[in-house]
N, C-alpha and C positions, 0 to 999 in steps of 0.2 A: 508466439514465443514458445519454444519447446525446450524442455529441460532434461538433463541427465541428473540422476540422484547421486549425491555424495552423502552416504548414510553414515552417521556417527552413532553407533550403538553403545550406550553406557551400560556397564555391567556392575558387578558387585564390588564392594569396597574391601580393601585389605590394609594392612599396616603400611604398604608401599604406595597406596593411592587407589584410585578408582580404575577398574578395568575398562578398557575402551577398544572397540573394533571399528575400523573404518573400511568402507568398500565403495567402489564405483566401477561400473562396467568399462570405463575408459582408463582407469588408473590402477586397477587391481585391488588387493586387500592388504591390510596391515593391522596389527594389534599392539597394544602398549598400555601404559598407565599414566594417569595424570593426577596432580594434586594442586591445590590453589594456595596462594600466599596467605589467604585469610579464610576463616570459617564462612560458609555460605550465609549464615544468618547475619553476620556482620556486614557483608556486601549488600544484602537486601535492605538492611536498615539504613545504610548510608546512601543508597542509590538515589532516592528522590532529591537529595541535596546535590549530588554530583550531576544529575540530569539538568538541573537549573543553574549550574555554576557558569562561570564566564567562559571565555574563549578556551577551546579544548587545547590542552598541552600534551605534548608527546612525552609522557613520563613513564619510564619502565619500572613497574612495581617490583619490590623485593620483599623478603621476609621481614625486613626491618622498617618498612615504610608504613607510616600511620595512614589509616583510611581517611583521616580528616584532610589529607593533602592530595588525594587522588581524584582526578576528574573522570568523566565518563569514558574518554578515550583510554585513560590509564587502566580502568577496570576492564574495558573491552580488550585491550592488549594483553592483560594478564590472562584472561580466558583463552584468547587465541594461542598464546605461547604455551599455555598449559596443555591444551588439547592437540594442537597441530605441531607435533614435534616428532623427531626420529622417523620411524616408518610411516606413521600417519601423515606427516608432512610430505613425505615422498609421494604417497598416493595422491594427495591433494594437488601437488605441483604437476604431476603427470596428467591428472584429470583436467586441470586448467589448461595445460599446454596443448592437449589434444583438441581443445575448443578454439584455439587461436585461429581466427579467420573463418570460423564456421558461421554460416548465416542463420540468424534467428535462433541461436543455441545459447543456453545458459546452464549454470551448475546450481542445482537446488541443494542447499545445506539442510539435510533432514536429520534432526536430532531425535533419536528414538529413546524415550524415557519410560521405564516401567515403574509406575507410581506405587505398585504393590510392594516394591522393595524399599526398605527404609533408607538404604544408602543412596538410592536414586531419588527418592522423594525429597531429600534435602537439597538436591540439585535443581529441582523444579523452580525454586525461587530465584535462581541466578539469571542475570540479564543477558541471555544468549544473543538477543537482538543487537547487542553492542559489540559483537565480535569485530575486532579492529586489527587490520594488517599494517603494522608500523612501517614495513619496508616501502609501501606505496602511499602511506598516510591516508587510508580510506577505511570507512566503516562498511563492512560487507552488506549490512542490512539496508544501506541506502542505494543499492543498485539492483535493478531488475534482472541483472545477469547473475546475481548470487543471492536469491531470496532465502530467508531463514524460516524454517517450519518446525514446530514442535509436533512430533509424531508420537502420540501416546499409544502404548501397547495395552489395548483393552479387548476383551473377548467378543464384543458385539460385532456381527458381520455387517458389511456394507452392501446394501442392495442398490444396484444402479437404477437411475431414473432417466426416462427420455427427456429431451429438451422440450420444455413447454412452449406453446405458441405465444403465450404472454407470461412474462415473469412477474409474479405477484408478491409484493412486499407488504408486510403488516408492520406498521410503526406503532410502538408503545411509548408514549411520552407523558408519564404521570407528572403532575405538578401539585403535590399535596401541600396543604397549609403548613406553615411553620418551618419549611426548608428553604435553603438559599435558592433564589430564582436563577434559572439557567436560560441561556439564549436559545430556547427551543424554536422560536419563530424563524430564525435564520436557517436552522437545519430543516424545518418544514418547507421553507421557501426553496431550498436547494432540491428537495425531493419533488416539489411541484414543477420546478424547471426541468428536471430529468423526465418527468412524466409527459410533459408537453413536447419534449424533443425526441423521446424514444417511443416508437409506435408499439413496441412489444414489451413495455415496462409499465406496470400499474402499481399505484401506491394507495393504501387505505390506512386510516388512523383509528386506533382503538379508542372508543368513547363510550362510557368513562373508562379510564385506565385502571380497572380493577382485575383481580385474578379471576373472579367469576365471569366477567365479561370476556376476558381473554379466552377462556375455555369455550364459551358459547360461540364466539366468533370463529374459532378454529373448527368447531363442529359443523358450522353452517357453510363455510367457504374453504376452498383449498388455497393455501399460501405456500410459497417456495422459500421464503426467507422471513425472518423476524428481526426487527431492529429495535432495540431498547435504548432510549436516550433519557437519562435522568441520573439519579443518585444511587450509588452502591457503596458497600462497606465490607470490611473484612475484619473479623475479631481474632486478633492474634492469640488470645487466651483459649478460645474454643476451636479456632481454626475453621470457622464457618463464614461463608460468604452470604451477603444479603443484598437484595434489590428492594428499593422503596417504591411501592405502588400506591394507589389510592384505595381507601377503605369504603368507598361508596358515599361517604359524607364529606368528602373533601380533605380528610385527614390522611396521614401517612400510614401505610400498611407494610411493615417490614416482612418480606417474603424470603425465607431461607432458600439456599441452593437446592436442597432436596425437594422442597415444596414446589419450587419453580419447575424443576425437572419433571416431577410427577404430573404437572399440568400439561406438559408438552410432549412427553415421550410417546404418546399414541399416534402422533401425526407424522407419518413417514414422508409426506410431501415436503416437509421442512428440511431443506438441505444445508441451510446456513443460518446461524444465530450470531447476530452482532450485538455485543453488549458495550455500548458507548457510555460507560459509567465507570467510575473509579474503582480500582482494586478487584474488578471482576475476573481478572486472570490470575489472582493469587491463590496459593494453596499452602497448607500447613504440613510439616513433616509428619506430625502425629496422625493426621487424618487428611491426606492430600486430596481425596475425592469429595471433601466437603466444600471446596471452593467452587465457584459458579462454573467456570469454564471446564475444569476437570470433571465435574459432576455431569455436565451436558455431554462430554465426550464419552464418559463411561456408559451413558444411557444409549449411545449408538448414533448420535448425530455426526454427519460426515465432516463438518467444519464449524469451528467456533472462533470468532474474533473478539478478543477481550482486552481490557486495559489492566496492566500489572500494577500500576501505581496511580496516585491522583494525577489527573490530567486537566489542563486548563480548558475552559469553555472554548476559547478560540481554536486551540489545537484539535479538540475533538470534532468541531464543526468542519474545519479545514480537511481533516483526514476523511471524514465521512463523505464529503462532496467529491473529492478526488477518487476515493475507492469505488463508489457506486458508478461514477462515470466510466471507469475502466471495466467494471463488471458488465455494464450496459453495452460496452464496445466489444465484449467477447473475450476479454483477457482472462487467463487463469487466475485463481484466487491469489496466489502468492505474488504474481506480477502486479495485480491491483493493489495489494498491500504495500508493495515497494513504492508504487506511485503515490499512495497516500502518505507514506513516510516522507517522500521527497517534497510533497506539498507543504507539510509542516516545516520541514527544513528550510524551504524557500522563504517562509514567513519569518523564521527566527533561526538564523544560522549560528547563534551564540548559545544555544541550549541543545539538549539531546532529548527533548520531549518526543521526537519522532520515534524513539525506541520503545515507548510505552505500549503501543498496540502490539499484541502477540497473537500469532495465528496458530491455532491448534487444528490439525488436519489429519484425516484418515483416508482421504481419497488419494490414490497414488500420483495422479498427474495434475492436481489442482483444479480439475474440471468437476463441478458438482453435478453436472448432467452429461449424458451421452450426447455428443454432437456429431454431425456428419463431417467427415474430413474433406477438406477442399484440396485436391491435388495441386502440387506446385506447378504442374504443367498446364493448368487451366488459365489461359490468358485473359478470359473475360473478367475475372475477379480482380485483375490488376489494372484495369483501365476504366471501369465504370464510375470510379469516384470523380473523374473529370466531368462526365455528363451530369452527375448529381450536383456538383458544385456550380456549374454554369446555370443549371435549372433552379438553383436556390434551395436544394434539398440538403441542408447542411448535416443533418443527422445521418442520412444515408451516405453522404460523402465522407463523413468521419469514420463510419464503420468500414467502408470499402477501402479508404486510403490506409487505415490501420491494418487491414488484412493484407493489402499490397505490401506494406512495409514488413509485416511478419513473414511473408513469403520470401521477400528479397530485401534484407536490411540495407543493402547498398543502393536501393531505389531512393535517391535523395529527393526526386521530384514528388514522390508520394509523401515524404516528410513535410514538404512545403504545402502540399494539398491538405494534409492533416492539420497543419497549423492554421490555414485559412478556414477550414471547416470548424475548428474549435471556436472561432469568433462568433459562430451562429448567425452571421449577418447583422450583428448588432454593433453599437458604438464601441470602439476599442477602449474608450475612457472608462466604461462601466464594467470592464472585465474583472472577475475575481483574480486576486494576485496569483494564485496557484495556476490558473489557466493561462494568464499572461506569461508566467515564468516558463510553462511548458512550451508555449508558442515561441518564445524567444529562443529556447534551446533548439527546437526543431528547425527554425529558420537559420540559426547560426550554423547548424550542421549542413543545411542546404547550401551554404556559401562554399562548401568544400568541393562541390562538383560543378563542372562547367555547364551541364545541361540544365541545372536548377539555379545557378548562381544569380542570374539577372532577376528572376522572379523573387528569389529569397531575399535579395538585397532590397528590392522595392518594398516588400512587405515588412522587412525588419526596420527600415527607415520610418515607415508609417507607425509601426508599433512603438518605436522609441520616441517619436515626436508626440504621439497621442497618449501614451501611457507612462513610460519610464521617464523620469526627470533627470537631466544631465547633472553630473556631479552630486548625486544623492545616493543614499543607501540602496535605493531600488535599482539604480543603474547596473547593468550587467555587461561584461565584455562580449563582443568587441565594441569599441566606442562608436558613437554616431559618426565621427569624422572618418574612422577607418571604413565604415560601411559605405559612406558617401563616396570615398575614393574608389572603393571596389565597384560600386554601382556605375560610376562614370566609365568604367572599362568593360562593363557587362550589360549591354542593352537587353531589354526584355523582348522575347520573340512575340510574334502575333498570337500564338496559342497562349503564351504566358500573360499577355495583356488581357485576353478574354477571362482568364482565371483571376487576374488582379481586380477585375470589376466586381468580383464577389466579395472583396475585402473592403468593408465599409471604413472609410478614413475621413479625417477632417479636411477642410479646405487648405489648412496650413500644410498638411502632409502632401496633399495633391500638388500644391504649388511647388513644394520642395522637390518632388519627383519630376515635375515638369521642367524645372530649372536644371536638374541633373542630366537626364537623358531622354525624357519623353518629348523633347523639342517643342514644348509649349502645349502639347496635347494632354488633356486631363483624362486619365483612364477611369 
C-alpha cells in the first residue's frame, strides 16, 4: 500500500479559532480556521463513555447540544466538520478524487501538532481517530485507505535503519502483586504463533519485568521493537503518565514517563514502541511531553503506538494480534494499525473501542526500516504465492499473495490466495475471529471477478459452514444461500482445485461442495 499525505498543520489560536493549513501534492493547499462546539477537555472527559455507548447515531452536534447525548460518531462528525470546511474541504475532495481508481493508493491523514504551543497542546487530547464523514456514514480511521497519524513536531532527527534479517521484538509483561490480572497468556500465545509462522520474526520476554532488567537486556542484545503489555495510568493533576513494572520482589514499581524514556533513549535500534496499556497516549495541556507517548516521541523514537483511554483486555489482545500479523507481512505501520482497528470492530461493532489506539509517527512513509523496492513490472513476485500454497508454505504464501495484491489491487485471485494462506492449514473452526473476518472479506471480494469466483465461492462455503453460524450475530453477508447459488454457476478450475486442497475443511463442508458442483469428487 502506498500513500499520499494529506497534511493538516495546526497553528496558533486566535479569537476566531485555531489556524489550520492543509496540503496535499494531489489537491493543492488551503488555509482557514476551525473551532469546536465544546472545549477540548470536555470532549476528552466524555469520550470513554461515548466509546462504549450503544449503536452509533448520526447526530450533528451544535453549540447547544449537551455532551451527555453525543455518541462517538457525533464527536467524530463534529471534528470532521470543524476541520474539513471551505478551502480545506476543497483540497481534501480534490485529493480523494485524484485517487479514484488508483491501484494500491491511499490518502494518509497526517495531523501535525506542535506540543510546545499551548493552543495546540490542548488539541492533543482530542479523539482525532474518530473523524467521521457523515455524507458516506464512515469513520475514516476504520479504513486502510485513510489512516490517521499524529505527526508531532519535535527537533530530534530520524536516522534511517536498514531492514534487519530478523525482526526482534522484546515483550515486557509485568504482573505485579495487588493489581488486576490481565489475560497476558493469550497475548503471549499470539506472539508465539507469529514466531512459529514467520521465519524472520523473533520474540523474547523480559524476565523479571523490572526496569533494571530491561536496561540490561537492551545492553546485551539488539531489539527493533518493544511491546509493553500491562497496566498504565495518567494523573490529570500532575499531567504525568506512568507504567507499572515489577520491583524485583513481585510488587508494583510505578515508572514515570521520563524515567521510562531515560532507560530507552540510548538504543537507536528500537524503531517502534508499543504501549498496550491504558492512558499511555494521553498528554496534559500544562506539560504535554510528560505523557508516555509524547515523551518517547520527543526523545527521538520514530514511532509509538499507545492507548489514549482505558481499553478492555479483549480489545487490546485483538488489536495486538492483528497489528503484528500485518507488520510481519510487510505492511506500513499505519496500514497495520488500520487492520488492528478493524479487528476490534469486527468483534464488537456496537462500540468504538477501535479508536483508542493512537499512532504517533515521525517516519514519512510509515516504514520504520529501509526496504528494497519491488518493481511493479517484476512478474515473479506476483505468482510465487501459488507454489508456496500448494507446497504448504502458508507464511510464504501469505507474504507473496499480500505483495501481489499490493502491486495489483484488482488481482482478485491473489485475495483468495491470501484468504487461504491465512488459515495456516489448520482447522477453520479454531480460527481467531479477526482472522476469520478478514478471510470472509477477502473471499467475498473474490466473488466479484470471474477468474476467482469459483474458488472464492468454494472457500467461502467452507468457511461459513465450519466457522460462521447461520442466523447469528457472527454471520456476515452474503448469505450461505446466495453463495451456494453463485457456486452452482461457477465451477472451480483444475488450478483452483489444486489450491482448494490447501484449505482444510470439515467433511460436512466437503460434502456440501461435492453436492453443489464438484460432482461427487472431494477436493
